[in-house]
Structures are given as structure tokens and as C-alpha cells.
N, C-alpha and C positions, 0 to 999 in steps of 0.2 A: 779706770781698766779693772774689771772684776778679776780676771784671771788670764795668765799668758797662754792658756791652753783651750782648744776647741775640739769638740767631739765629732769625729768623722767615722762613720760606721760604728765600730765599738772600740775606737782608738781615741785616746786623749793626746792630740797633737800640740806640741809647743808651736806657737806662731813663728818664732824665729828659724824654724826649719823649712819654712815654705819659701820656694823660688818663684812659683807662679801658679795661677788657678785658670783653668780653660773657661772660656766664655760660652763655648758650644758644646753640646754633648758629643760624645765619642760615636763614631760611625766607622767601621772598617769593612763591613759586609761578610766577614768570616762567620760561618755558621756556628762554630763553637766558641765564639767571643763571649766572655762573661761580663764585659765592660760596656756593652752596647747601651747607649742612652745615658750613661753616666759622665760625670765631669772629673777630668783629671786634675789631680792636686799634685804639682810636681815638687818633690823634696830634694834636698841636698843628696850628694852621693848616688846619683842616677836612680833614686827611688820615687815611686809615685803611689798615691792612695786614690781611690775612685769614690766620688761623693754623689749623692742624689742632688736634685735641685735645691731642696731645703737646706741640706747641709753645706752646699756651695755658697748659698746666699748668707747663712749665718757666718761662714769663714770669712766671707768678703767684708762683712759688717764688722766682725771681730778685728780683722786686719786693718780696717780704716780707723777704728776706735784706738787701737794699739799704736798705730802711726801717729794719730792726733796727740795721744798721750806723750809720746817721745818728742813730738814737735813743740809741745808746751813746756818743755824743761827736763824731760827724762833722759836716759842715756841714748845718744845718737839721734838719728831720724832728722827730718827737716830738709836738709840740702844734699844734693847728689853731686 
């Protein structure tokens, strides 16, 4: 694992703060919605970031690598 951080928008996000990542883009139909077509990255403490598709895909890849590193003998990971 190169880094425990992933760049979303202009923020360097620690992977351990991520609870889940949406698989489909946001659509609420509100005229003034600023997140339309972006993917929600849910963080601890009821916080969210919004990523474009490329950022979301990089984030999922980074989480998979991080989990694999932990499964291979790092701290935690593996079994739930």
C-alpha cells in the first residue's frame, strides 16, 4: 500500500474514515442540488463527500488494496 490517503475533490481522505461508497450517482430531482450525478462517500460522524466517477473508482481500488494489505498480516482486516 502506497498511502492510507485517497484524493477526493481537493481533500486527502484517510481510508479508515470511510463507511461506504455509493454504487450509483446521486439523483434527487431538486433544482438547486449541487451533488447531482456525483457519488456519495459516507464518512463517520454523519459526514459525506461527493466524488466523480473517476475519484470513486480510484477510492474503491485503494480500499481493496488497503483491505488486502491488512488481510495479508497488517493490523485488523480479514474476518468480520
